[in-house]
SEROGU-550722 format. One record per atom (N, C-alpha, C): x, y, z; chain; atom name. Coordinates in steps of 0.05 Angstrom, whole numbers, plus 5000, padded with zeros to 4 digits. Layout:
! SEROGU-550722
+------+------+------+-------+------+
|    x |    y |    z | chain | atom |
+------+------+------+-------+------+
|    X |    Y |    Z |     A |   CA |
...
+------+------+------+-------+------+
END
This chain:
! SEROGU-550722
+------+------+------+-------+------+
|    x |    y |    z | chain | atom |
+------+------+------+-------+------+
| 5062 | 5830 | 8655 |     A |    N |
| 5059 | 5861 | 8650 |     A |   CA |
| 5083 | 5865 | 8629 |     A |    C |
| 5104 | 5852 | 8625 |     A |    N |
| 5123 | 5852 | 8608 |     A |   CA |
| 5114 | 5836 | 8579 |     A |    C |
| 5097 | 5812 | 8591 |     A |    N |
| 5098 | 5795 | 8570 |     A |   CA |
| 5081 | 5810 | 8545 |     A |    C |
| 5054 | 5823 | 8571 |     A |    N |
| 5026 | 5845 | 8549 |     A |   CA |
| 5050 | 5862 | 8538 |     A |    C |
| 5065 | 5876 | 8544 |     A |    N |
| 5081 | 5901 | 8536 |     A |   CA |
| 5086 | 5892 | 8501 |     A |    C |
| 5108 | 5868 | 8498 |     A |    N |
| 5119 | 5850 | 8483 |     A |   CA |
| 5090 | 5847 | 8465 |     A |    C |
| 5073 | 5834 | 8471 |     A |    N |
| 5057 | 5825 | 8453 |     A |   CA |
| 5047 | 5852 | 8431 |     A |    C |
| 5042 | 5865 | 8450 |     A |    N |
| 5031 | 5896 | 8432 |     A |   CA |
| 5045 | 5911 | 8418 |     A |    C |
| 5077 | 5894 | 8416 |     A |    N |
| 5091 | 5909 | 8405 |     A |   CA |
| 5103 | 5929 | 8417 |     A |    C |
| 5104 | 5937 | 8434 |     A |    N |
| 5108 | 5965 | 8459 |     A |   CA |
| 5142 | 5951 | 8463 |     A |    C |
| 5147 | 5927 | 8474 |     A |    N |
| 5169 | 5926 | 8498 |     A |   CA |
| 5179 | 5901 | 8477 |     A |    C |
| 5212 | 5900 | 8465 |     A |    N |
| 5217 | 5881 | 8448 |     A |   CA |
| 5254 | 5875 | 8459 |     A |    C |
| 5249 | 5855 | 8467 |     A |    N |
| 5272 | 5839 | 8477 |     A |   CA |
| 5302 | 5836 | 8456 |     A |    C |
| 5318 | 5837 | 8467 |     A |    N |
| 5347 | 5833 | 8452 |     A |   CA |
| 5353 | 5863 | 8454 |     A |    C |
| 5381 | 5863 | 8441 |     A |    N |
| 5395 | 5891 | 8441 |     A |   CA |
| 5393 | 5913 | 8421 |     A |    C |
| 5378 | 5903 | 8400 |     A |    N |
| 5380 | 5908 | 8370 |     A |   CA |
| 5346 | 5916 | 8368 |     A |    C |
| 5336 | 5922 | 8388 |     A |    N |
| 5303 | 5928 | 8397 |     A |   CA |
| 5288 | 5950 | 8370 |     A |    C |
| 5309 | 5961 | 8371 |     A |    N |
| 5296 | 5991 | 8347 |     A |   CA |
| 5311 | 5974 | 8309 |     A |    C |
| 5322 | 5964 | 8310 |     A |    N |
| 5342 | 5950 | 8287 |     A |   CA |
| 5332 | 5942 | 8269 |     A |    C |
| 5297 | 5923 | 8274 |     A |    N |
| 5289 | 5917 | 8257 |     A |   CA |
| 5290 | 5876 | 8263 |     A |    C |
| 5292 | 5871 | 8280 |     A |    N |
| 5302 | 5843 | 8290 |     A |   CA |
| 5266 | 5833 | 8296 |     A |    C |
| 5241 | 5853 | 8306 |     A |    N |
| 5227 | 5847 | 8308 |     A |   CA |
| 5209 | 5870 | 8294 |     A |    C |
| 5200 | 5866 | 8267 |     A |    N |
| 5181 | 5878 | 8254 |     A |   CA |
| 5154 | 5889 | 8261 |     A |    C |
| 5148 | 5879 | 8290 |     A |    N |
| 5121 | 5891 | 8296 |     A |   CA |
| 5130 | 5921 | 8310 |     A |    C |
| 5151 | 5931 | 8299 |     A |    N |
| 5157 | 5955 | 8313 |     A |   CA |
| 5148 | 5969 | 8302 |     A |    C |
| 5130 | 5989 | 8312 |     A |    N |
| 5119 | 6006 | 8295 |     A |   CA |
| 5135 | 6031 | 8286 |     A |    C |
| 5137 | 6050 | 8265 |     A |    N |
| 5145 | 6069 | 8259 |     A |   CA |
| 5146 | 6101 | 8282 |     A |    C |
| 5122 | 6100 | 8290 |     A |    N |
| 5114 | 6116 | 8313 |     A |   CA |
| 5121 | 6101 | 8342 |     A |    C |
| 5126 | 6081 | 8347 |     A |    N |
| 5137 | 6077 | 8375 |     A |   CA |
| 5176 | 6079 | 8364 |     A |    C |
| 5179 | 6071 | 8348 |     A |    N |
| 5200 | 6078 | 8339 |     A |   CA |
| 5213 | 6112 | 8342 |     A |    C |
| 5200 | 6131 | 8338 |     A |    N |
| 5197 | 6165 | 8332 |     A |   CA |
| 5197 | 6163 | 8359 |     A |    C |
| 5179 | 6157 | 8377 |     A |    N |
| 5174 | 6167 | 8402 |     A |   CA |
| 5210 | 6156 | 8419 |     A |    C |
| 5220 | 6129 | 8417 |     A |    N |
| 5245 | 6137 | 8426 |     A |   CA |
| 5256 | 6150 | 8412 |     A |    C |
| 5265 | 6157 | 8388 |     A |    N |
| 5280 | 6167 | 8377 |     A |   CA |
| 5281 | 6204 | 8391 |     A |    C |
| 5248 | 6208 | 8392 |     A |    N |
| 5246 | 6237 | 8414 |     A |   CA |
| 5258 | 6239 | 8422 |     A |    C |
| 5249 | 6216 | 8446 |     A |    N |
| 5271 | 6209 | 8478 |     A |   CA |
| 5309 | 6218 | 8471 |     A |    C |
| 5307 | 6200 | 8460 |     A |    N |
| 5345 | 6196 | 8457 |     A |   CA |
| 5353 | 6230 | 8451 |     A |    C |
| 5334 | 6243 | 8427 |     A |    N |
| 5335 | 6273 | 8416 |     A |   CA |
| 5339 | 6290 | 8438 |     A |    C |
| 5321 | 6294 | 8454 |     A |    N |
| 5303 | 6302 | 8486 |     A |   CA |
| 5334 | 6304 | 8497 |     A |    C |
| 5342 | 6276 | 8499 |     A |    N |
| 5356 | 6274 | 8523 |     A |   CA |
| 5401 | 6283 | 8520 |     A |    C |
| 5400 | 6261 | 8494 |     A |    N |
| 5431 | 6263 | 8485 |     A |   CA |
| 5427 | 6280 | 8456 |     A |    C |
| 5407 | 6302 | 8453 |     A |    N |
| 5421 | 6323 | 8431 |     A |   CA |
| 5417 | 6344 | 8431 |     A |    C |
| 5428 | 6352 | 8411 |     A |    N |
| 5428 | 6392 | 8406 |     A |   CA |
| 5415 | 6395 | 8381 |     A |    C |
| 5393 | 6414 | 8391 |     A |    N |
| 5371 | 6426 | 8360 |     A |   CA |
| 5387 | 6463 | 8365 |     A |    C |
| 5386 | 6469 | 8352 |     A |    N |
| 5397 | 6494 | 8343 |     A |   CA |
| 5413 | 6512 | 8321 |     A |    C |
| 5430 | 6531 | 8320 |     A |    N |
| 5437 | 6537 | 8297 |     A |   CA |
| 5461 | 6538 | 8301 |     A |    C |
| 5481 | 6538 | 8267 |     A |    N |
| 5508 | 6543 | 8275 |     A |   CA |
| 5516 | 6570 | 8260 |     A |    C |
| 5526 | 6586 | 8277 |     A |    N |
| 5538 | 6616 | 8255 |     A |   CA |
| 5567 | 6610 | 8244 |     A |    C |
| 5566 | 6618 | 8225 |     A |    N |
| 5591 | 6622 | 8210 |     A |   CA |
| 5605 | 6650 | 8213 |     A |    C |
| 5627 | 6641 | 8229 |     A |    N |
| 5649 | 6668 | 8248 |     A |   CA |
| 5648 | 6684 | 8228 |     A |    C |
| 5646 | 6710 | 8238 |     A |    N |
| 5654 | 6730 | 8215 |     A |   CA |
| 5622 | 6738 | 8189 |     A |    C |
| 5611 | 6727 | 8204 |     A |    N |
| 5590 | 6728 | 8176 |     A |   CA |
| 5562 | 6724 | 8190 |     A |    C |
| 5544 | 6741 | 8184 |     A |    N |
| 5516 | 6744 | 8197 |     A |   CA |
| 5503 | 6713 | 8174 |     A |    C |
| 5508 | 6690 | 8182 |     A |    N |
| 5497 | 6671 | 8164 |     A |   CA |
| 5490 | 6648 | 8190 |     A |    C |
| 5471 | 6637 | 8179 |     A |    N |
| 5464 | 6605 | 8200 |     A |   CA |
| 5461 | 6583 | 8184 |     A |    C |
| 5461 | 6557 | 8208 |     A |    N |
| 5458 | 6537 | 8187 |     A |   CA |
| 5446 | 6514 | 8209 |     A |    C |
| 5421 | 6504 | 8197 |     A |    N |
| 5404 | 6495 | 8229 |     A |   CA |
| 5429 | 6470 | 8228 |     A |    C |
| 5414 | 6456 | 8261 |     A |    N |
| 5433 | 6440 | 8257 |     A |   CA |
| 5431 | 6416 | 8278 |     A |    C |
| 5419 | 6394 | 8278 |     A |    N |
| 5411 | 6367 | 8300 |     A |   CA |
| 5435 | 6348 | 8300 |     A |    C |
| 5444 | 6345 | 8323 |     A |    N |
| 5461 | 6328 | 8337 |     A |   CA |
| 5460 | 6319 | 8348 |     A |    C |
| 5458 | 6288 | 8353 |     A |    N |
| 5467 | 6275 | 8371 |     A |   CA |
| 5487 | 6249 | 8376 |     A |    C |
| 5497 | 6262 | 8403 |     A |    N |
| 5526 | 6251 | 8414 |     A |   CA |
| 5520 | 6220 | 8426 |     A |    C |
| 5538 | 6211 | 8437 |     A |    N |
| 5527 | 6178 | 8462 |     A |   CA |
| 5560 | 6160 | 8441 |     A |    C |
| 5555 | 6155 | 8473 |     A |    N |
| 5584 | 6130 | 8463 |     A |   CA |
| 5574 | 6096 | 8470 |     A |    C |
| 5552 | 6101 | 8464 |     A |    N |
| 5534 | 6072 | 8470 |     A |   CA |
| 5528 | 6067 | 8423 |     A |    C |
| 5549 | 6054 | 8419 |     A |    N |
| 5545 | 6046 | 8393 |     A |   CA |
| 5505 | 6034 | 8384 |     A |    C |
| 5505 | 6013 | 8397 |     A |    N |
| 5477 | 6013 | 8394 |     A |   CA |
| 5455 | 6035 | 8395 |     A |    C |
| 5461 | 6047 | 8402 |     A |    N |
| 5444 | 6071 | 8408 |     A |   CA |
| 5446 | 6086 | 8383 |     A |    C |
| 5462 | 6090 | 8371 |     A |    N |
| 5474 | 6110 | 8358 |     A |   CA |
| 5467 | 6093 | 8327 |     A |    C |
| 5465 | 6063 | 8330 |     A |    N |
| 5458 | 6047 | 8305 |     A |   CA |
| 5428 | 6053 | 8306 |     A |    C |
| 5416 | 6051 | 8335 |     A |    N |
| 5386 | 6049 | 8323 |     A |   CA |
| 5378 | 6079 | 8321 |     A |    C |
| 5389 | 6093 | 8328 |     A |    N |
| 5377 | 6125 | 8312 |     A |   CA |
| 5380 | 6136 | 8285 |     A |    C |
| 5404 | 6119 | 8266 |     A |    N |
| 5413 | 6114 | 8249 |     A |   CA |
| 5384 | 6095 | 8234 |     A |    C |
| 5376 | 6079 | 8244 |     A |    N |
| 5361 | 6057 | 8231 |     A |   CA |
| 5333 | 6083 | 8227 |     A |    C |
| 5326 | 6103 | 8247 |     A |    N |
| 5305 | 6119 | 8241 |     A |   CA |
| 5316 | 6137 | 8233 |     A |    C |
| 5328 | 6151 | 8227 |     A |    N |
| 5337 | 6174 | 8210 |     A |   CA |
| 5341 | 6167 | 8173 |     A |    C |
| 5334 | 6140 | 8180 |     A |    N |
| 5344 | 6118 | 8142 |     A |   CA |
| 5305 | 6118 | 8139 |     A |    C |
| 5296 | 6111 | 8157 |     A |    N |
| 5269 | 6101 | 8159 |     A |   CA |
| 5252 | 6131 | 8145 |     A |    C |
| 5267 | 6145 | 8158 |     A |    N |
| 5255 | 6174 | 8143 |     A |   CA |
| 5267 | 6193 | 8125 |     A |    C |
| 5290 | 6172 | 8113 |     A |    N |
| 5304 | 6178 | 8086 |     A |   CA |
| 5319 | 6214 | 8098 |     A |    C |
| 5327 | 6213 | 8118 |     A |    N |
| 5332 | 6240 | 8126 |     A |   CA |
| 5367 | 6232 | 8120 |     A |    C |
| 5374 | 6248 | 8102 |     A |    N |
| 5403 | 6255 | 8095 |     A |   CA |
| 5421 | 6259 | 8121 |     A |    C |
| 5450 | 6243 | 8134 |     A |    N |
| 5453 | 6248 | 8159 |     A |   CA |
| 5489 | 6249 | 8155 |     A |    C |
| 5511 | 6254 | 8182 |     A |    N |
| 5529 | 6241 | 8171 |     A |   CA |
| 5533 | 6229 | 8208 |     A |    C |
| 5556 | 6221 | 8201 |     A |    N |
| 5562 | 6195 | 8227 |     A |   CA |
| 5596 | 6204 | 8230 |     A |    C |
| 5597 | 6203 | 8249 |     A |    N |
| 5623 | 6214 | 8254 |     A |   CA |
| 5635 | 6208 | 8288 |     A |    C |
| 5656 | 6183 | 8279 |     A |    N |
| 5672 | 6163 | 8307 |     A |   CA |
| 5684 | 6182 | 8315 |     A |    C |
| 5685 | 6186 | 8334 |     A |    N |
| 5711 | 6203 | 8350 |     A |   CA |
| 5725 | 6175 | 8374 |     A |    C |
| 5755 | 6166 | 8365 |     A |    N |
| 5761 | 6148 | 8385 |     A |   CA |
| 5762 | 6158 | 8406 |     A |    C |
| 5764 | 6138 | 8428 |     A |    N |
| 5773 | 6133 | 8456 |     A |   CA |
| 5801 | 6149 | 8459 |     A |    C |
| 5807 | 6158 | 8479 |     A |    N |
| 5828 | 6157 | 8496 |     A |   CA |
| 5841 | 6151 | 8532 |     A |    C |
| 5853 | 6151 | 8539 |     A |    N |
| 5855 | 6147 | 8561 |     A |   CA |
| 5839 | 6145 | 8577 |     A |    C |
| 5827 | 6187 | 8579 |     A |    N |
| 5818 | 6192 | 8590 |     A |   CA |
| 5776 | 6196 | 8581 |     A |    C |
| 5774 | 6192 | 8561 |     A |    N |
| 5751 | 6187 | 8550 |     A |   CA |
| 5742 | 6172 | 8531 |     A |    C |
| 5716 | 6158 | 8533 |     A |    N |
| 5706 | 6130 | 8520 |     A |   CA |
| 5705 | 6146 | 8483 |     A |    C |
| 5699 | 6123 | 8470 |     A |    N |
| 5690 | 6132 | 8440 |     A |   CA |
| 5673 | 6140 | 8441 |     A |    C |
| 5665 | 6154 | 8424 |     A |    N |
| 5637 | 6168 | 8416 |     A |   CA |
| 5630 | 6167 | 8386 |     A |    C |
| 5609 | 6166 | 8386 |     A |    N |
| 5589 | 6176 | 8357 |     A |   CA |
| 5572 | 6197 | 8351 |     A |    C |
| 5578 | 6210 | 8342 |     A |    N |
| 5565 | 6234 | 8328 |     A |   CA |
| 5542 | 6235 | 8311 |     A |    C |
| 5525 | 6241 | 8305 |     A |    N |
| 5500 | 6247 | 8283 |     A |   CA |
| 5499 | 6274 | 8272 |     A |    C |
| 5502 | 6288 | 8257 |     A |    N |
| 5495 | 6303 | 8258 |     A |   CA |
| 5472 | 6303 | 8228 |     A |    C |
| 5454 | 6319 | 8231 |     A |    N |
| 5434 | 6329 | 8214 |     A |   CA |
| 5444 | 6362 | 8208 |     A |    C |
| 5451 | 6373 | 8190 |     A |    N |
| 5463 | 6395 | 8180 |     A |   CA |
| 5452 | 6410 | 8160 |     A |    C |
| 5438 | 6430 | 8157 |     A |    N |
| 5435 | 6442 | 8129 |     A |   CA |
| 5396 | 6450 | 8130 |     A |    C |
| 5383 | 6462 | 8111 |     A |    N |
| 5364 | 6472 | 8111 |     A |   CA |
| 5334 | 6448 | 8105 |     A |    C |
| 5353 | 6435 | 8082 |     A |    N |
| 5321 | 6408 | 8079 |     A |   CA |
| 5329 | 6387 | 8092 |     A |    C |
| 5352 | 6387 | 8096 |     A |    N |
| 5349 | 6361 | 8118 |     A |   CA |
| 5341 | 6360 | 8141 |     A |    C |
| 5348 | 6389 | 8154 |     A |    N |
| 5322 | 6399 | 8188 |     A |   CA |
| 5303 | 6396 | 8178 |     A |    C |
| 5289 | 6409 | 8156 |     A |    N |
| 5260 | 6407 | 8147 |     A |   CA |
| 5249 | 6383 | 8143 |     A |    C |
| 5264 | 6366 | 8121 |     A |    N |
| 5247 | 6340 | 8123 |     A |   CA |
| 5250 | 6329 | 8157 |     A |    C |
| 5274 | 6325 | 8173 |     A |    N |
| 5258 | 6312 | 8207 |     A |   CA |
| 5254 | 6317 | 8210 |     A |    C |
| 5245 | 6354 | 8222 |     A |    N |
| 5232 | 6363 | 8251 |     A |   CA |
| 5206 | 6356 | 8254 |     A |    C |
| 5189 | 6358 | 8223 |     A |    N |
| 5165 | 6359 | 8233 |     A |   CA |
| 5144 | 6317 | 8232 |     A |    C |
| 5175 | 6302 | 8224 |     A |    N |
| 5171 | 6282 | 8242 |     A |   CA |
| 5178 | 6274 | 8271 |     A |    C |
| 5189 | 6297 | 8282 |     A |    N |
| 5198 | 6288 | 8308 |     A |   CA |
| 5191 | 6307 | 8326 |     A |    C |
| 5175 | 6330 | 8314 |     A |    N |
| 5166 | 6354 | 8338 |     A |   CA |
| 5146 | 6332 | 8354 |     A |    C |
| 5126 | 6321 | 8340 |     A |    N |
| 5107 | 6305 | 8355 |     A |   CA |
| 5111 | 6288 | 8380 |     A |    C |
| 5147 | 6283 | 8379 |     A |    N |
| 5155 | 6263 | 8405 |     A |   CA |
| 5169 | 6269 | 8427 |     A |    C |
| 5179 | 6305 | 8416 |     A |    N |
| 5186 | 6314 | 8440 |     A |   CA |
| 5183 | 6325 | 8457 |     A |    C |
| 5201 | 6326 | 8486 |     A |    N |
| 5175 | 6342 | 8502 |     A |   CA |
| 5200 | 6375 | 8517 |     A |    C |
| 5229 | 6361 | 8516 |     A |    N |
| 5245 | 6387 | 8528 |     A |   CA |
| 5247 | 6405 | 8506 |     A |    C |
| 5254 | 6396 | 8485 |     A |    N |
| 5264 | 6406 | 8460 |     A |   CA |
| 5245 | 6422 | 8442 |     A |    C |
| 5217 | 6409 | 8444 |     A |    N |
| 5198 | 6419 | 8428 |     A |   CA |
| 5201 | 6441 | 8416 |     A |    C |
| 5203 | 6467 | 8438 |     A |    N |
| 5199 | 6499 | 8433 |     A |   CA |
| 5214 | 6507 | 8419 |     A |    C |
| 5238 | 6490 | 8431 |     A |    N |
| 5270 | 6498 | 8397 |     A |   CA |
| 5256 | 6487 | 8372 |     A |    C |
| 5251 | 6462 | 8375 |     A |    N |
| 5248 | 6456 | 8347 |     A |   CA |
| 5224 | 6460 | 8327 |     A |    C |
| 5207 | 6478 | 8339 |     A |    N |
| 5179 | 6489 | 8330 |     A |   CA |
| 5191 | 6520 | 8313 |     A |    C |
| 5209 | 6527 | 8333 |     A |    N |
| 5226 | 6554 | 8322 |     A |   CA |
| 5239 | 6544 | 8296 |     A |    C |
| 5263 | 6527 | 8294 |     A |    N |
| 5274 | 6527 | 8277 |     A |   CA |
| 5264 | 6508 | 8255 |     A |    C |
| 5235 | 6487 | 8254 |     A |    N |
| 5231 | 6500 | 8238 |     A |   CA |
| 5223 | 6519 | 8223 |     A |    C |
| 5207 | 6543 | 8235 |     A |    N |
| 5185 | 6562 | 8222 |     A |   CA |
| 5220 | 6581 | 8211 |     A |    C |
| 5241 | 6576 | 8222 |     A |    N |
| 5264 | 6591 | 8211 |     A |   CA |
| 5272 | 6580 | 8182 |     A |    C |
| 5274 | 6550 | 8179 |     A |    N |
| 5282 | 6536 | 8157 |     A |   CA |
| 5262 | 6538 | 8132 |     A |    C |
| 5235 | 6537 | 8144 |     A |    N |
| 5211 | 6543 | 8126 |     A |   CA |
| 5215 | 6565 | 8115 |     A |    C |
| 5213 | 6586 | 8125 |     A |    N |
| 5226 | 6621 | 8120 |     A |   CA |
| 5240 | 6625 | 8100 |     A |    C |
| 5264 | 6613 | 8108 |     A |    N |
| 5292 | 6610 | 8092 |     A |   CA |
| 5285 | 6599 | 8068 |     A |    C |
| 5268 | 6572 | 8061 |     A |    N |
| 5269 | 6560 | 8043 |     A |   CA |
| 5248 | 6572 | 8013 |     A |    C |
| 5230 | 6596 | 8033 |     A |    N |
| 5197 | 6593 | 8014 |     A |   CA |
| 5208 | 6607 | 7980 |     A |    C |
| 5233 | 6607 | 7979 |     A |    N |
| 5237 | 6618 | 7952 |     A |   CA |
| 5261 | 6596 | 7946 |     A |    C |
| 5262 | 6602 | 7909 |     A |    N |
| 5275 | 6596 | 7906 |     A |   CA |
| 5306 | 6613 | 7910 |     A |    C |
| 5327 | 6602 | 7917 |     A |    N |
| 5355 | 6626 | 7910 |     A |   CA |
| 5363 | 6623 | 7890 |     A |    C |
| 5365 | 6606 | 7866 |     A |    N |
| 5371 | 6621 | 7849 |     A |   CA |
| 5358 | 6637 | 7820 |     A |    C |
| 5336 | 6640 | 7836 |     A |    N |
| 5320 | 6664 | 7813 |     A |   CA |
| 5318 | 6696 | 7838 |     A |    C |
| 5326 | 6688 | 7860 |     A |    N |
| 5337 | 6714 | 7871 |     A |   CA |
| 5359 | 6734 | 7870 |     A |    C |
| 5350 | 6760 | 7879 |     A |    N |
| 5380 | 6773 | 7878 |     A |   CA |
| 5389 | 6774 | 7904 |     A |    C |
| 5414 | 6773 | 7903 |     A |    N |
| 5432 | 6774 | 7934 |     A |   CA |
| 5426 | 6787 | 7950 |     A |    C |
| 5404 | 6811 | 7947 |     A |    N |
| 5400 | 6831 | 7971 |     A |   CA |
| 5376 | 6815 | 7973 |     A |    C |
| 5356 | 6794 | 7966 |     A |    N |
| 5335 | 6791 | 7977 |     A |   CA |
| 5335 | 6759 | 7993 |     A |    C |
| 5361 | 6765 | 7992 |     A |    N |
| 5371 | 6727 | 7998 |     A |   CA |
| 5381 | 6737 | 8033 |     A |    C |
| 5383 | 6764 | 8037 |     A |    N |
| 5391 | 6765 | 8069 |     A |   CA |
| 5373 | 6757 | 8082 |     A |    C |
| 5394 | 6759 | 8104 |     A |    N |
| 5358 | 6750 | 8129 |     A |   CA |
| 5354 | 6775 | 8132 |     A |    C |
| 5323 | 6770 | 8140 |     A |    N |
| 5300 | 6795 | 8151 |     A |   CA |
| 5307 | 6785 | 8181 |     A |    C |
| 5289 | 6815 | 8185 |     A |    N |
| 5297 | 6817 | 8209 |     A |   CA |
| 5279 | 6799 | 8235 |     A |    C |
| 5250 | 6791 | 8222 |     A |    N |
| 5242 | 6765 | 8239 |     A |   CA |
| 5258 | 6739 | 8233 |     A |    C |
| 5266 | 6736 | 8218 |     A |    N |
| 5291 | 6708 | 8214 |     A |   CA |
| 5308 | 6712 | 8237 |     A |    C |
| 5331 | 6746 | 8240 |     A |    N |
| 5341 | 6750 | 8261 |     A |   CA |
| 5333 | 6742 | 8282 |     A |    C |
| 5298 | 6748 | 8297 |     A |    N |
| 5289 | 6738 | 8319 |     A |   CA |
| 5287 | 6706 | 8325 |     A |    C |
| 5281 | 6702 | 8300 |     A |    N |
| 5282 | 6675 | 8312 |     A |   CA |
| 5303 | 6656 | 8322 |     A |    C |
| 5329 | 6663 | 8296 |     A |    N |
| 5354 | 6652 | 8309 |     A |   CA |
| 5366 | 6662 | 8340 |     A |    C |
| 5354 | 6690 | 8346 |     A |    N |
| 5362 | 6695 | 8370 |     A |   CA |
| 5354 | 6679 | 8384 |     A |    C |
| 5328 | 6670 | 8391 |     A |    N |
| 5308 | 6669 | 8408 |     A |   CA |
| 5324 | 6636 | 8418 |     A |    C |
| 5315 | 6624 | 8381 |     A |    N |
| 5332 | 6592 | 8388 |     A |   CA |
| 5367 | 6591 | 8395 |     A |    C |
| 5384 | 6614 | 8385 |     A |    N |
| 5408 | 6607 | 8404 |     A |   CA |
| 5407 | 6615 | 8437 |     A |    C |
| 5385 | 6642 | 8442 |     A |    N |
| 5374 | 6632 | 8468 |     A |   CA |
| 5367 | 6613 | 8482 |     A |    C |
| 5360 | 6604 | 8476 |     A |    N |
| 5337 | 6580 | 8489 |     A |   CA |
| 5373 | 6551 | 8491 |     A |    C |
| 5386 | 6557 | 8477 |     A |    N |
| 5415 | 6535 | 8479 |     A |   CA |
| 5436 | 6558 | 8492 |     A |    C |
| 5426 | 6571 | 8506 |     A |    N |
| 5450 | 6589 | 8528 |     A |   CA |
| 5467 | 6600 | 8502 |     A |    C |
| 5460 | 6613 | 8482 |     A |    N |
| 5487 | 6626 | 8466 |     A |   CA |
| 5478 | 6652 | 8452 |     A |    C |
| 5485 | 6667 | 8451 |     A |    N |
| 5472 | 6699 | 8438 |     A |   CA |
| 5483 | 6705 | 8414 |     A |    C |
| 5473 | 6720 | 8401 |     A |    N |
| 5480 | 6738 | 8375 |     A |   CA |
| 5506 | 6762 | 8390 |     A |    C |
| 5530 | 6761 | 8383 |     A |    N |
| 5539 | 6777 | 8388 |     A |   CA |
| 5544 | 6810 | 8385 |     A |    C |
| 5549 | 6830 | 8395 |     A |    N |
| 5538 | 6859 | 8391 |     A |   CA |
| 5560 | 6855 | 8349 |     A |    C |
| 5579 | 6854 | 8350 |     A |    N |
| 5590 | 6846 | 8322 |     A |   CA |
| 5579 | 6839 | 8303 |     A |    C |
| 5563 | 6817 | 8316 |     A |    N |
| 5535 | 6801 | 8287 |     A |   CA |
| 5525 | 6821 | 8289 |     A |    C |
| 5501 | 6833 | 8299 |     A |    N |
| 5492 | 6858 | 8301 |     A |   CA |
| 5493 | 6878 | 8285 |     A |    C |
| 5518 | 6885 | 8277 |     A |    N |
| 5526 | 6906 | 8270 |     A |   CA |
| 5530 | 6910 | 8245 |     A |    C |
| 5540 | 6881 | 8244 |     A |    N |
| 5546 | 6870 | 8206 |     A |   CA |
| 5520 | 6877 | 8199 |     A |    C |
| 5498 | 6861 | 8212 |     A |    N |
| 5468 | 6868 | 8199 |     A |   CA |
| 5463 | 6894 | 8190 |     A |    C |
| 5466 | 6911 | 8211 |     A |    N |
| 5461 | 6940 | 8206 |     A |   CA |
| 5465 | 6952 | 8188 |     A |    C |
| 5497 | 6937 | 8178 |     A |    N |
| 5507 | 6970 | 8164 |     A |   CA |
| 5501 | 6952 | 8140 |     A |    C |
+------+------+------+-------+------+
END
């Protein structure tokens, strides 16, 4: 059974199986694996700047296994998605960990269409985030007035749904600021 899977390219032996040791691994298999990691170890949502009613899309993967992180980075490089990697040193109580961060509208717009088909648990929030990102990027910020750059009520509803999905809610203060 294992030999059959390996011959078809679905099972690659060795610890760096997604990093190109076997060129037979298709991008689709890699994206399926990456979708599983994002579903299990990732965060898909929005960050809100404190004191202002501004949101930024954020996708993050945190793990203590460097091999998994390196394989995720390989997937992002194949998709040409810019990302940040942060190493957090271990302590006596905690293991060393790595964080991959895809932050911002254009970066998330580049990743989400490629990964949504492979998500299960976070598919709904990923679709909402892509909808929000696309609605914000539909016009050129350099050519519109600051008044038109404000978040629409529909965009705020989508952001609220995303935050509710992640068990975070808009504060009354933020809603009051938007209404003013």
